[in-house]
KEPA-59670 format. One record per residue: residue in three letters; x negated, y, z negated of N, C-alpha, C, O in turn. Coordinates in Angstrom, 3 decimals. Layout:
BEGIN
<kepa residuo="ALA" n_X="X" n_Y="Y" n_Z="Z" ca_X="X" ca_Y="Y" ca_Z="Z" c_X="X" c_Y="Y" c_Z="Z" o_X="X" o_Y="Y" o_Z="Z"/>
...
This chain:
BEGIN
<kepa residuo="MET" n_X="124.666" n_Y="102.930" n_Z="-73.541" ca_X="124.864" ca_Y="104.230" ca_Z="-75.181" c_X="123.077" c_Y="103.733" c_Z="-75.108" o_X="122.436" o_Y="102.880" o_Z="-74.494"/>
<kepa residuo="ARG" n_X="122.677" n_Y="105.135" n_Z="-76.411" ca_X="121.406" ca_Y="105.402" ca_Z="-76.071" c_X="120.737" c_Y="103.832" c_Z="-76.827" o_X="121.285" o_Y="102.972" o_Z="-77.517"/>
<kepa residuo="GLU" n_X="119.163" n_Y="103.997" n_Z="-76.250" ca_X="118.098" ca_Y="103.116" ca_Z="-77.595" c_X="118.741" c_Y="103.295" c_Z="-78.724" o_X="119.721" o_Y="102.562" o_Z="-78.858"/>
<kepa residuo="PRO" n_X="118.462" n_Y="104.207" n_Z="-79.798" ca_X="118.587" ca_Y="104.791" ca_Z="-80.856" c_X="119.705" c_Y="103.193" c_Z="-80.425" o_X="119.529" o_Y="102.047" o_Z="-80.009"/>
<kepa residuo="THR" n_X="120.719" n_Y="103.982" n_Z="-80.808" ca_X="123.054" ca_Y="103.577" ca_Z="-80.999" c_X="122.203" c_Y="102.444" c_Z="-81.260" o_X="121.715" o_Y="102.210" o_Z="-82.365"/>
<kepa residuo="PHE" n_X="121.957" n_Y="101.441" n_Z="-79.777" ca_X="122.007" ca_Y="100.099" ca_Z="-79.617" c_X="120.926" c_Y="99.230" c_Z="-80.938" o_X="121.404" o_Y="98.332" o_Z="-81.632"/>
<kepa residuo="LEU" n_X="119.829" n_Y="99.583" n_Z="-81.048" ca_X="119.292" ca_Y="98.657" ca_Z="-81.772" c_X="119.316" c_Y="99.724" c_Z="-83.654" o_X="118.402" o_Y="99.796" o_Z="-84.476"/>
<kepa residuo="THR" n_X="120.679" n_Y="100.338" n_Z="-83.710" ca_X="120.899" ca_Y="100.926" ca_Z="-84.827" c_X="122.013" c_Y="99.251" c_Z="-85.887" o_X="122.126" o_Y="98.448" o_Z="-86.812"/>
<kepa residuo="LEU" n_X="122.704" n_Y="100.159" n_Z="-84.032" ca_X="124.229" ca_Y="98.400" ca_Z="-84.375" c_X="123.258" c_Y="96.819" c_Z="-84.012" o_X="123.800" o_Y="95.714" o_Z="-84.031"/>
<kepa residuo="ALA" n_X="122.149" n_Y="96.979" n_Z="-83.779" ca_X="122.207" ca_Y="95.470" ca_Z="-83.704" c_X="121.010" c_Y="94.951" c_Z="-85.083" o_X="120.726" o_Y="93.765" o_Z="-85.252"/>
<kepa residuo="ALA" n_X="120.425" n_Y="96.098" n_Z="-85.965" ca_X="120.271" ca_Y="96.297" ca_Z="-87.519" c_X="121.113" c_Y="95.887" c_Z="-87.397" o_X="121.093" o_Y="95.074" o_Z="-86.473"/>
<kepa residuo="LEU" n_X="122.218" n_Y="96.005" n_Z="-87.974" ca_X="123.180" ca_Y="95.816" ca_Z="-88.247" c_X="123.835" c_Y="94.620" c_Z="-88.001" o_X="124.865" o_Y="94.312" o_Z="-88.601"/>
<kepa residuo="ALA" n_X="123.422" n_Y="94.075" n_Z="-87.340" ca_X="124.417" ca_Y="92.898" ca_Z="-86.693" c_X="124.172" c_Y="91.806" c_Z="-87.803" o_X="125.096" o_Y="90.996" o_Z="-87.880"/>
<kepa residuo="GLY" n_X="123.066" n_Y="91.597" n_Z="-88.729" ca_X="122.796" ca_Y="91.093" ca_Z="-89.693" c_X="123.508" c_Y="91.117" c_Z="-91.207" o_X="124.703" o_Y="90.878" o_Z="-91.380"/>
<kepa residuo="PRO" n_X="122.585" n_Y="91.441" n_Z="-92.247" ca_X="123.428" ca_Y="91.519" ca_Z="-93.238" c_X="123.385" c_Y="92.954" c_Z="-93.273" o_X="122.596" o_Y="93.682" o_Z="-92.671"/>
<kepa residuo="PRO" n_X="124.635" n_Y="93.392" n_Z="-94.305" ca_X="124.669" ca_Y="95.118" ca_Z="-94.862" c_X="123.211" c_Y="95.432" c_Z="-95.301" o_X="122.798" o_Y="94.832" o_Z="-96.294"/>
<kepa residuo="LEU" n_X="122.226" n_Y="96.480" n_Z="-94.544" ca_X="121.672" ca_Y="97.605" ca_Z="-94.740" c_X="121.458" c_Y="98.706" c_Z="-95.431" o_X="122.632" o_Y="98.807" o_Z="-95.787"/>
<kepa residuo="HIS" n_X="120.917" n_Y="99.679" n_Z="-95.957" ca_X="121.242" ca_Y="101.269" ca_Z="-96.833" c_X="119.567" c_Y="101.976" c_Z="-95.123" o_X="118.608" o_Y="101.577" o_Z="-94.463"/>
<kepa residuo="GLY" n_X="120.354" n_Y="103.043" n_Z="-95.371" ca_X="119.760" ca_Y="103.852" ca_Z="-94.652" c_X="118.454" c_Y="103.113" c_Z="-93.752" o_X="118.127" o_Y="102.643" o_Z="-92.662"/>
<kepa residuo="TYR" n_X="117.857" n_Y="103.525" n_Z="-95.618" ca_X="115.838" ca_Y="103.293" ca_Z="-94.655" c_X="116.047" c_Y="101.235" c_Z="-94.599" o_X="115.196" o_Y="100.503" o_Z="-94.093"/>
<kepa residuo="GLY" n_X="117.035" n_Y="100.857" n_Z="-95.086" ca_X="116.546" ca_Y="99.324" ca_Z="-94.982" c_X="117.252" c_Y="99.269" c_Z="-93.186" o_X="117.135" o_Y="98.088" o_Z="-92.860"/>
<kepa residuo="VAL" n_X="117.634" n_Y="99.742" n_Z="-92.476" ca_X="118.001" ca_Y="100.290" ca_Z="-90.630" c_X="116.721" c_Y="100.841" c_Z="-90.081" o_X="116.272" o_Y="100.023" o_Z="-89.277"/>
<kepa residuo="MET" n_X="116.019" n_Y="101.801" n_Z="-90.176" ca_X="114.656" ca_Y="102.532" ca_Z="-89.949" c_X="114.335" c_Y="101.357" c_Z="-90.327" o_X="115.335" o_Y="100.759" o_Z="-89.930"/>
<kepa residuo="ARG" n_X="113.493" n_Y="100.338" n_Z="-90.940" ca_X="112.484" ca_Y="99.813" ca_Z="-90.897" c_X="112.817" c_Y="98.738" c_Z="-90.196" o_X="111.790" o_Y="98.500" o_Z="-89.561"/>
<kepa residuo="GLN" n_X="113.886" n_Y="97.657" n_Z="-89.811" ca_X="114.770" ca_Y="97.413" ca_Z="-88.655" c_X="114.712" c_Y="97.531" c_Z="-87.584" o_X="114.651" o_Y="96.784" o_Z="-86.607"/>
<kepa residuo="VAL" n_X="114.730" n_Y="98.403" n_Z="-87.744" ca_X="115.328" ca_Y="99.245" ca_Z="-85.566" c_X="113.834" c_Y="99.787" c_Z="-85.239" o_X="113.713" o_Y="100.145" o_Z="-84.067"/>
<kepa residuo="ALA" n_X="112.122" n_Y="99.982" n_Z="-86.424" ca_X="111.175" ca_Y="99.857" ca_Z="-85.569" c_X="110.736" c_Y="98.621" c_Z="-85.876" o_X="109.550" o_Y="98.461" o_Z="-85.588"/>
<kepa residuo="ILE" n_X="111.548" n_Y="97.212" n_Z="-86.608" ca_X="110.816" ca_Y="95.820" ca_Z="-86.536" c_X="111.291" c_Y="95.315" c_Z="-85.149" o_X="110.390" o_Y="94.807" o_Z="-84.482"/>
<kepa residuo="LEU" n_X="113.093" n_Y="95.364" n_Z="-84.308" ca_X="113.022" ca_Y="95.184" ca_Z="-83.329" c_X="113.049" c_Y="95.618" c_Z="-82.216" o_X="113.653" o_Y="95.182" o_Z="-81.236"/>
<kepa residuo="SER" n_X="112.105" n_Y="96.890" n_Z="-82.362" ca_X="111.659" ca_Y="98.277" ca_Z="-81.886" c_X="110.220" c_Y="97.428" c_Z="-81.107" o_X="109.767" o_Y="97.773" o_Z="-80.016"/>
<kepa residuo="LYS" n_X="109.683" n_Y="96.307" n_Z="-81.925" ca_X="108.427" ca_Y="96.233" ca_Z="-82.398" c_X="107.545" c_Y="97.324" c_Z="-81.896" o_X="106.775" o_Y="97.123" o_Z="-80.957"/>
<kepa residuo="GLY" n_X="107.678" n_Y="98.947" n_Z="-82.748" ca_X="107.135" ca_Y="100.138" ca_Z="-83.390" c_X="107.445" c_Y="101.190" c_Z="-82.386" o_X="107.123" o_Y="102.377" o_Z="-82.418"/>
<kepa residuo="ARG" n_X="108.247" n_Y="100.432" n_Z="-81.333" ca_X="108.354" ca_Y="101.904" ca_Z="-80.063" c_X="109.436" c_Y="103.104" c_Z="-80.955" o_X="109.185" o_Y="104.294" o_Z="-81.143"/>
<kepa residuo="VAL" n_X="110.396" n_Y="102.505" n_Z="-81.299" ca_X="111.444" ca_Y="103.377" ca_Z="-82.004" c_X="111.472" c_Y="103.902" c_Z="-83.714" o_X="111.941" o_Y="103.071" o_Z="-84.491"/>
<kepa residuo="LYS" n_X="111.173" n_Y="104.732" n_Z="-84.086" ca_X="111.031" ca_Y="105.364" ca_Z="-85.385" c_X="112.284" c_Y="106.443" c_Z="-85.418" o_X="112.398" o_Y="107.466" o_Z="-84.744"/>
<kepa residuo="LEU" n_X="113.224" n_Y="105.883" n_Z="-86.447" ca_X="114.181" ca_Y="106.880" ca_Z="-86.003" c_X="113.694" c_Y="107.917" c_Z="-87.628" o_X="113.488" o_Y="107.437" o_Z="-88.743"/>
<kepa residuo="SER" n_X="113.630" n_Y="109.374" n_Z="-87.232" ca_X="113.543" ca_Y="110.113" ca_Z="-88.685" c_X="114.338" c_Y="110.030" c_Z="-89.645" o_X="114.438" o_Y="108.805" o_Z="-89.566"/>
<kepa residuo="ALA" n_X="115.389" n_Y="110.439" n_Z="-90.998" ca_X="116.112" ca_Y="110.483" ca_Z="-92.135" c_X="116.792" c_Y="111.305" c_Z="-91.162" o_X="117.675" o_Y="110.510" o_Z="-90.838"/>
<kepa residuo="GLY" n_X="117.013" n_Y="112.390" n_Z="-90.435" ca_X="118.263" ca_Y="112.985" ca_Z="-90.230" c_X="118.837" c_Y="113.096" c_Z="-88.904" o_X="119.819" o_Y="113.684" o_Z="-88.453"/>
<kepa residuo="THR" n_X="117.492" n_Y="111.996" n_Z="-88.173" ca_X="118.537" ca_Y="111.319" ca_Z="-86.900" c_X="118.841" c_Y="110.775" c_Z="-87.412" o_X="119.930" o_Y="111.289" o_Z="-87.667"/>
<kepa residuo="LEU" n_X="118.756" n_Y="109.111" n_Z="-88.431" ca_X="119.211" ca_Y="108.397" ca_Z="-88.484" c_X="120.814" c_Y="108.840" c_Z="-89.576" o_X="121.844" o_Y="108.742" o_Z="-88.910"/>
<kepa residuo="TYR" n_X="120.902" n_Y="109.009" n_Z="-90.153" ca_X="122.514" ca_Y="109.516" ca_Z="-91.382" c_X="123.004" c_Y="110.826" c_Z="-90.168" o_X="124.049" o_Y="111.369" o_Z="-90.528"/>
<kepa residuo="ALA" n_X="122.774" n_Y="111.053" n_Z="-89.633" ca_X="123.821" ca_Y="112.145" ca_Z="-88.709" c_X="124.463" c_Y="110.812" c_Z="-87.496" o_X="125.590" o_Y="110.683" o_Z="-87.017"/>
<kepa residuo="ALA" n_X="123.171" n_Y="109.959" n_Z="-87.299" ca_X="124.464" ca_Y="108.553" ca_Z="-86.591" c_X="124.617" c_Y="107.711" c_Z="-86.865" o_X="124.963" o_Y="106.859" o_Z="-86.046"/>
<kepa residuo="LEU" n_X="124.392" n_Y="107.305" n_Z="-88.699" ca_X="125.268" ca_Y="106.523" ca_Z="-89.327" c_X="126.556" c_Y="107.192" c_Z="-89.443" o_X="127.433" o_Y="106.335" o_Z="-89.546"/>
<kepa residuo="ASP" n_X="127.067" n_Y="108.475" n_Z="-89.470" ca_X="128.433" ca_Y="109.210" ca_Z="-89.802" c_X="128.824" c_Y="109.070" c_Z="-88.149" o_X="129.788" o_Y="108.335" o_Z="-87.937"/>
<kepa residuo="ARG" n_X="128.038" n_Y="109.838" n_Z="-86.673" ca_X="128.825" ca_Y="109.656" ca_Z="-86.394" c_X="129.535" c_Y="107.697" c_Z="-86.039" o_X="130.736" o_Y="107.626" o_Z="-85.778"/>
<kepa residuo="LEU" n_X="128.705" n_Y="106.334" n_Z="-86.072" ca_X="129.285" ca_Y="105.377" ca_Z="-86.280" c_X="130.543" c_Y="105.191" c_Z="-87.207" o_X="131.698" o_Y="104.831" o_Z="-86.979"/>
<kepa residuo="THR" n_X="130.139" n_Y="105.422" n_Z="-87.887" ca_X="130.445" ca_Y="105.073" ca_Z="-88.813" c_X="132.762" c_Y="105.977" c_Z="-89.018" o_X="133.770" o_Y="105.581" o_Z="-89.602"/>
<kepa residuo="ALA" n_X="132.429" n_Y="107.206" n_Z="-88.139" ca_X="132.983" ca_Y="107.627" ca_Z="-87.454" c_X="133.880" c_Y="107.149" c_Z="-86.104" o_X="135.077" o_Y="107.326" o_Z="-85.879"/>
<kepa residuo="GLU" n_X="132.874" n_Y="106.494" n_Z="-85.314" ca_X="134.028" ca_Y="105.933" ca_Z="-84.383" c_X="134.297" c_Y="104.784" c_Z="-84.966" o_X="135.448" o_Y="104.814" o_Z="-84.532"/>
<kepa residuo="GLY" n_X="134.262" n_Y="103.421" n_Z="-85.786" ca_X="134.261" ca_Y="102.858" ca_Z="-86.376" c_X="133.408" c_Y="101.605" c_Z="-85.737" o_X="133.919" o_Y="100.533" o_Z="-85.416"/>
<kepa residuo="LEU" n_X="132.423" n_Y="101.840" n_Z="-85.649" ca_X="131.254" ca_Y="101.092" ca_Z="-85.020" c_X="131.342" c_Y="100.515" c_Z="-86.194" o_X="131.959" o_Y="99.454" o_Z="-86.283"/>
<kepa residuo="ILE" n_X="130.893" n_Y="100.953" n_Z="-87.039" ca_X="130.053" ca_Y="100.753" ca_Z="-88.420" c_X="131.034" c_Y="101.202" c_Z="-89.316" o_X="132.066" o_Y="101.860" o_Z="-89.184"/>
<kepa residuo="ALA" n_X="130.035" n_Y="100.311" n_Z="-90.936" ca_X="131.410" ca_Y="100.676" ca_Z="-91.523" c_X="131.038" c_Y="100.888" c_Z="-93.834" o_X="131.343" o_Y="99.847" o_Z="-94.417"/>
<kepa residuo="ILE" n_X="130.550" n_Y="101.922" n_Z="-94.702" ca_X="130.529" ca_Y="101.515" ca_Z="-95.435" c_X="130.854" c_Y="100.839" c_Z="-96.443" o_X="131.542" o_Y="101.293" o_Z="-97.357"/>
<kepa residuo="ASP" n_X="130.290" n_Y="99.388" n_Z="-96.386" ca_X="129.851" ca_Y="97.885" ca_Z="-97.215" c_X="129.921" c_Y="98.232" c_Z="-99.310" o_X="130.543" o_Y="97.870" o_Z="-100.308"/>
<kepa residuo="ARG" n_X="128.917" n_Y="99.059" n_Z="-98.931" ca_X="129.242" ca_Y="99.674" ca_Z="-100.610" c_X="128.423" c_Y="100.412" c_Z="-100.520" o_X="127.862" o_Y="100.745" o_Z="-99.476"/>
<kepa residuo="GLU" n_X="128.013" n_Y="101.158" n_Z="-102.612" ca_X="127.651" ca_Y="102.054" ca_Z="-103.283" c_X="126.823" c_Y="101.333" c_Z="-104.243" o_X="127.351" o_Y="100.700" o_Z="-105.157"/>
<kepa residuo="GLU" n_X="125.263" n_Y="101.404" n_Z="-104.058" ca_X="124.589" ca_Y="101.521" ca_Z="-105.489" c_X="124.221" c_Y="102.516" c_Z="-106.688" o_X="124.558" o_Y="103.680" o_Z="-106.904"/>
<kepa residuo="THR" n_X="123.920" n_Y="102.188" n_Z="-106.944" ca_X="122.943" ca_Y="103.655" ca_Z="-107.498" c_X="121.665" c_Y="103.030" c_Z="-108.409" o_X="121.356" o_Y="102.202" o_Z="-109.266"/>
<kepa residuo="VAL" n_X="120.978" n_Y="104.534" n_Z="-107.164" ca_X="118.986" ca_Y="103.779" ca_Z="-107.627" c_X="118.444" c_Y="104.345" c_Z="-107.763" o_X="118.442" o_Y="105.233" o_Z="-106.909"/>
<kepa residuo="ASP" n_X="117.304" n_Y="104.509" n_Z="-109.038" ca_X="116.587" ca_Y="106.092" ca_Z="-110.064" c_X="118.047" c_Y="106.933" c_Z="-109.801" o_X="117.913" o_Y="108.147" o_Z="-109.647"/>
<kepa residuo="GLY" n_X="119.029" n_Y="106.543" n_Z="-109.756" ca_X="120.211" ca_Y="108.480" ca_Z="-109.510" c_X="120.925" c_Y="108.835" c_Z="-108.781" o_X="121.950" o_Y="109.509" o_Z="-108.892"/>
<kepa residuo="ARG" n_X="120.338" n_Y="108.321" n_Z="-107.811" ca_X="120.566" ca_Y="108.372" ca_Z="-106.091" c_X="121.645" c_Y="107.839" c_Z="-105.726" o_X="122.018" o_Y="107.527" o_Z="-106.857"/>
<kepa residuo="ALA" n_X="122.711" n_Y="107.365" n_Z="-104.859" ca_X="123.316" ca_Y="107.143" ca_Z="-104.718" c_X="122.402" c_Y="106.566" c_Z="-103.086" o_X="121.759" o_Y="107.190" o_Z="-102.241"/>
<kepa residuo="ARG" n_X="122.724" n_Y="105.288" n_Z="-103.225" ca_X="122.570" ca_Y="103.719" ca_Z="-102.261" c_X="123.657" c_Y="103.385" c_Z="-101.297" o_X="124.371" o_Y="102.399" o_Z="-101.479"/>
<kepa residuo="ARG" n_X="123.803" n_Y="104.200" n_Z="-100.251" ca_X="125.043" ca_Y="103.407" ca_Z="-99.426" c_X="124.519" c_Y="101.960" c_Z="-97.932" o_X="123.632" o_Y="102.119" o_Z="-97.094"/>
<kepa residuo="TYR" n_X="125.306" n_Y="100.875" n_Z="-98.063" ca_X="124.471" ca_Y="99.985" ca_Z="-97.345" c_X="125.686" c_Y="100.104" c_Z="-96.549" o_X="126.823" o_Y="100.378" o_Z="-96.932"/>
<kepa residuo="TYR" n_X="125.211" n_Y="99.827" n_Z="-95.259" ca_X="126.484" ca_Y="100.064" ca_Z="-94.085" c_X="126.465" c_Y="98.385" c_Z="-93.555" o_X="125.390" o_Y="97.784" o_Z="-93.569"/>
<kepa residuo="ARG" n_X="127.746" n_Y="97.687" n_Z="-93.090" ca_X="127.488" ca_Y="96.246" ca_Z="-92.105" c_X="128.420" c_Y="97.016" c_Z="-90.118" o_X="129.189" o_Y="97.956" o_Z="-89.918"/>
<kepa residuo="LEU" n_X="127.947" n_Y="96.264" n_Z="-89.409" ca_X="128.475" ca_Y="96.510" ca_Z="-88.640" c_X="129.733" c_Y="95.485" c_Z="-89.027" o_X="129.847" o_Y="94.526" o_Z="-89.790"/>
<kepa residuo="THR" n_X="131.115" n_Y="96.583" n_Z="-87.587" ca_X="132.652" ca_Y="96.130" ca_Z="-87.587" c_X="132.721" c_Y="95.045" c_Z="-86.810" o_X="131.784" o_Y="94.416" o_Z="-86.318"/>
<kepa residuo="GLU" n_X="134.126" n_Y="94.809" n_Z="-86.702" ca_X="134.098" ca_Y="94.370" ca_Z="-85.925" c_X="134.551" c_Y="94.901" c_Z="-84.137" o_X="134.413" o_Y="94.073" o_Z="-83.236"/>
<kepa residuo="GLN" n_X="134.998" n_Y="96.115" n_Z="-83.871" ca_X="134.612" ca_Y="96.888" ca_Z="-83.039" c_X="133.622" c_Y="97.068" c_Z="-82.633" o_X="133.387" o_Y="96.871" o_Z="-81.441"/>
<kepa residuo="GLY" n_X="132.411" n_Y="97.644" n_Z="-83.766" ca_X="130.820" ca_Y="97.355" ca_Z="-83.265" c_X="130.243" c_Y="95.824" c_Z="-83.122" o_X="129.239" o_Y="95.710" o_Z="-82.420"/>
<kepa residuo="GLY" n_X="130.802" n_Y="94.593" n_Z="-83.743" ca_X="129.873" ca_Y="93.918" ca_Z="-82.536" c_X="130.016" c_Y="93.774" c_Z="-81.473" o_X="129.145" o_Y="93.305" o_Z="-80.739"/>
<kepa residuo="ALA" n_X="131.991" n_Y="94.403" n_Z="-80.818" ca_X="132.001" ca_Y="94.168" ca_Z="-79.512" c_X="131.367" c_Y="95.078" c_Z="-78.362" o_X="131.094" o_Y="94.781" o_Z="-77.199"/>
<kepa residuo="ALA" n_X="131.210" n_Y="96.362" n_Z="-79.105" ca_X="130.324" ca_Y="97.136" ca_Z="-79.344" c_X="128.949" c_Y="96.546" c_Z="-78.698" o_X="128.916" o_Y="96.672" o_Z="-77.474"/>
<kepa residuo="LEU" n_X="128.336" n_Y="96.212" n_Z="-79.012" ca_X="126.738" ca_Y="95.552" ca_Z="-78.377" c_X="127.567" c_Y="94.192" c_Z="-78.053" o_X="127.249" o_Y="93.536" o_Z="-77.061"/>
<kepa residuo="ARG" n_X="128.158" n_Y="93.958" n_Z="-78.520" ca_X="127.513" ca_Y="92.519" ca_Z="-77.322" c_X="128.412" c_Y="92.795" c_Z="-75.914" o_X="128.354" o_Y="91.835" o_Z="-75.145"/>
<kepa residuo="GLN" n_X="129.252" n_Y="93.957" n_Z="-75.423" ca_X="128.980" ca_Y="94.338" ca_Z="-74.093" c_X="127.679" c_Y="95.625" c_Z="-73.202" o_X="127.314" o_Y="95.980" o_Z="-72.081"/>
<kepa residuo="GLU" n_X="127.375" n_Y="95.939" n_Z="-74.945" ca_X="126.490" ca_Y="96.754" ca_Z="-74.297" c_X="125.096" c_Y="95.813" c_Z="-73.599" o_X="124.462" o_Y="96.195" o_Z="-72.616"/>
<kepa residuo="THR" n_X="124.797" n_Y="94.421" n_Z="-74.428" ca_X="124.214" ca_Y="93.371" ca_Z="-74.352" c_X="123.907" c_Y="92.925" c_Z="-72.915" o_X="122.773" o_Y="92.819" o_Z="-72.447"/>
<kepa residuo="ALA" n_X="125.106" n_Y="92.666" n_Z="-72.250" ca_X="125.478" ca_Y="92.381" ca_Z="-71.690" c_X="125.195" c_Y="92.976" c_Z="-70.149" o_X="124.778" o_Y="92.568" o_Z="-69.065"/>
<kepa residuo="ARG" n_X="125.723" n_Y="94.273" n_Z="-70.794" ca_X="124.936" ca_Y="95.594" ca_Z="-69.394" c_X="123.823" c_Y="95.054" c_Z="-69.074" o_X="123.589" o_Y="94.546" o_Z="-67.977"/>
<kepa residuo="LEU" n_X="122.939" n_Y="95.136" n_Z="-70.154" ca_X="121.512" ca_Y="95.077" ca_Z="-69.900" c_X="121.198" c_Y="94.514" c_Z="-69.556" o_X="120.391" o_Y="94.673" o_Z="-68.640"/>
<kepa residuo="ARG" n_X="121.500" n_Y="93.592" n_Z="-69.915" ca_X="121.220" ca_Y="91.600" ca_Z="-69.196" c_X="121.278" c_Y="92.029" c_Z="-68.066" o_X="120.203" o_Y="92.248" o_Z="-67.507"/>
<kepa residuo="SER" n_X="122.698" n_Y="92.335" n_Z="-67.242" ca_X="122.573" ca_Y="91.874" ca_Z="-65.686" c_X="122.376" c_Y="93.285" c_Z="-65.488" o_X="123.203" o_Y="93.791" o_Z="-64.730"/>
<kepa residuo="ASN" n_X="121.363" n_Y="94.182" n_Z="-66.043" ca_X="120.968" ca_Y="95.220" ca_Z="-64.851" c_X="119.562" c_Y="94.453" c_Z="-64.755" o_X="119.102" o_Y="94.202" o_Z="-63.642"/>
<kepa residuo="ALA" n_X="118.679" n_Y="93.970" n_Z="-66.268" ca_X="117.632" ca_Y="93.532" ca_Z="-66.237" c_X="117.899" c_Y="91.476" c_Z="-65.607" o_X="117.189" o_Y="90.488" o_Z="-65.795"/>
<kepa residuo="GLU" n_X="119.047" n_Y="91.630" n_Z="-64.969" ca_X="118.559" ca_Y="90.443" ca_Z="-64.488" c_X="118.387" c_Y="91.069" c_Z="-63.158" o_X="117.616" o_Y="90.385" o_Z="-62.484"/>
<kepa residuo="ILE" n_X="118.982" n_Y="92.518" n_Z="-62.285" ca_X="118.799" ca_Y="93.000" ca_Z="-60.945" c_X="117.392" c_Y="93.319" c_Z="-60.228" o_X="116.961" o_Y="93.313" o_Z="-59.074"/>
<kepa residuo="ALA" n_X="116.697" n_Y="93.717" n_Z="-62.056" ca_X="115.405" ca_Y="93.928" ca_Z="-61.216" c_X="114.286" c_Y="93.203" c_Z="-60.823" o_X="113.347" o_Y="93.396" o_Z="-60.050"/>
<kepa residuo="VAL" n_X="114.721" n_Y="92.130" n_Z="-61.725" ca_X="113.858" ca_Y="91.103" ca_Z="-62.152" c_X="114.247" c_Y="90.399" c_Z="-60.639" o_X="113.589" o_Y="89.364" o_Z="-60.538"/>
<kepa residuo="ASN" n_X="114.840" n_Y="90.555" n_Z="-59.802" ca_X="115.528" ca_Y="90.182" ca_Z="-58.941" c_X="115.001" c_Y="90.568" c_Z="-57.757" o_X="114.575" o_Y="89.766" o_Z="-56.926"/>
<kepa residuo="ARG" n_X="115.003" n_Y="91.796" n_Z="-57.616" ca_X="114.157" ca_Y="92.260" ca_Z="-56.985" c_X="113.164" c_Y="92.684" c_Z="-57.014" o_X="112.761" o_Y="93.210" o_Z="-55.976"/>
<kepa residuo="LEU" n_X="112.141" n_Y="92.663" n_Z="-58.401" ca_X="110.460" ca_Y="92.711" ca_Z="-58.184" c_X="110.697" c_Y="91.221" c_Z="-57.240" o_X="110.712" o_Y="91.242" o_Z="-56.009"/>
<kepa residuo="ALA" n_X="110.858" n_Y="90.068" n_Z="-57.984" ca_X="110.761" ca_Y="88.739" ca_Z="-57.137" c_X="110.686" c_Y="88.343" c_Z="-55.723" o_X="110.326" o_Y="87.284" o_Z="-55.210"/>
<kepa residuo="GLY" n_X="111.413" n_Y="90.227" n_Z="-54.855" ca_X="111.179" ca_Y="90.059" ca_Z="-53.232" c_X="110.288" c_Y="91.081" c_Z="-52.793" o_X="109.996" o_Y="91.396" o_Z="-51.640"/>
<kepa residuo="TRP" n_X="109.673" n_Y="91.824" n_Z="-54.499" ca_X="108.733" ca_Y="92.714" ca_Z="-53.668" c_X="107.014" c_Y="92.802" c_Z="-53.374" o_X="106.237" o_Y="92.590" o_Z="-54.305"/>
<kepa residuo="THR" n_X="106.572" n_Y="93.097" n_Z="-52.146" ca_X="105.139" ca_Y="93.433" ca_Z="-52.311" c_X="104.140" c_Y="93.523" c_Z="-52.742" o_X="104.012" o_Y="92.578" o_Z="-53.520"/>
<kepa residuo="SER" n_X="103.411" n_Y="94.019" n_Z="-52.730" ca_X="102.101" ca_Y="93.862" ca_Z="-53.902" c_X="102.372" c_Y="95.699" c_Z="-52.391" o_X="103.174" o_Y="96.497" o_Z="-52.875"/>
<kepa residuo="ARG" n_X="102.132" n_Y="95.904" n_Z="-51.773" ca_X="102.511" ca_Y="96.993" ca_Z="-51.491" c_X="103.024" c_Y="97.981" c_Z="-51.892" o_X="103.753" o_Y="98.353" o_Z="-50.972"/>
<kepa residuo="PRO" n_X="103.129" n_Y="98.852" n_Z="-52.938" ca_X="103.448" ca_Y="100.109" ca_Z="-53.192" c_X="104.429" c_Y="101.117" c_Z="-52.210" o_X="103.964" o_Y="101.892" o_Z="-51.375"/>
<kepa residuo="GLY" n_X="106.191" n_Y="100.897" n_Z="-52.554" ca_X="106.365" ca_Y="101.458" ca_Z="-52.047" c_X="107.478" c_Y="100.353" c_Z="-51.590" o_X="108.660" o_Y="100.565" o_Z="-51.319"/>
<kepa residuo="LEU" n_X="107.073" n_Y="99.645" n_Z="-51.583" ca_X="107.407" ca_Y="98.049" ca_Z="-49.744" c_X="108.688" c_Y="97.430" c_Z="-50.703" o_X="108.273" o_Y="97.236" o_Z="-51.845"/>
<kepa residuo="LEU" n_X="110.108" n_Y="97.075" n_Z="-50.547" ca_X="110.864" ca_Y="96.920" ca_Z="-51.113" c_X="110.901" c_Y="95.343" c_Z="-49.490" o_X="110.337" o_Y="95.529" o_Z="-48.412"/>
<kepa residuo="PRO" n_X="111.614" n_Y="94.143" n_Z="-49.809" ca_X="112.025" ca_Y="93.534" ca_Z="-49.036" c_X="113.402" c_Y="93.907" c_Z="-48.168" o_X="114.085" o_Y="94.741" o_Z="-48.761"/>
<kepa residuo="SER" n_X="113.945" n_Y="93.479" n_Z="-46.919" ca_X="115.045" ca_Y="93.709" ca_Z="-46.641" c_X="115.798" c_Y="93.642" c_Z="-46.657" o_X="116.498" o_Y="94.366" o_Z="-45.949"/>
């Protein structure tokens, strides 16, 4: 799973959000490292909806424009949990390897 997808699902693990809310939440969760453009975000929301990972929660009209709110589905929650476990496992491997790493670049303990 790519990082923007992971962060989008993580953003929607809270209350339902509209597109701009997802963009803001992803920026907050990533501490500003990941900033989704509107085009990228809405393509991702459409894809994640088609895959059943998120669903449209409701629509409102604000200033004459439709605003869709999205929520995480059970399938999306399962995918987020699975990816979180994979990332944790990989991080643990790196932490363990680095614990034995010497300060001389290129050398790892045998």
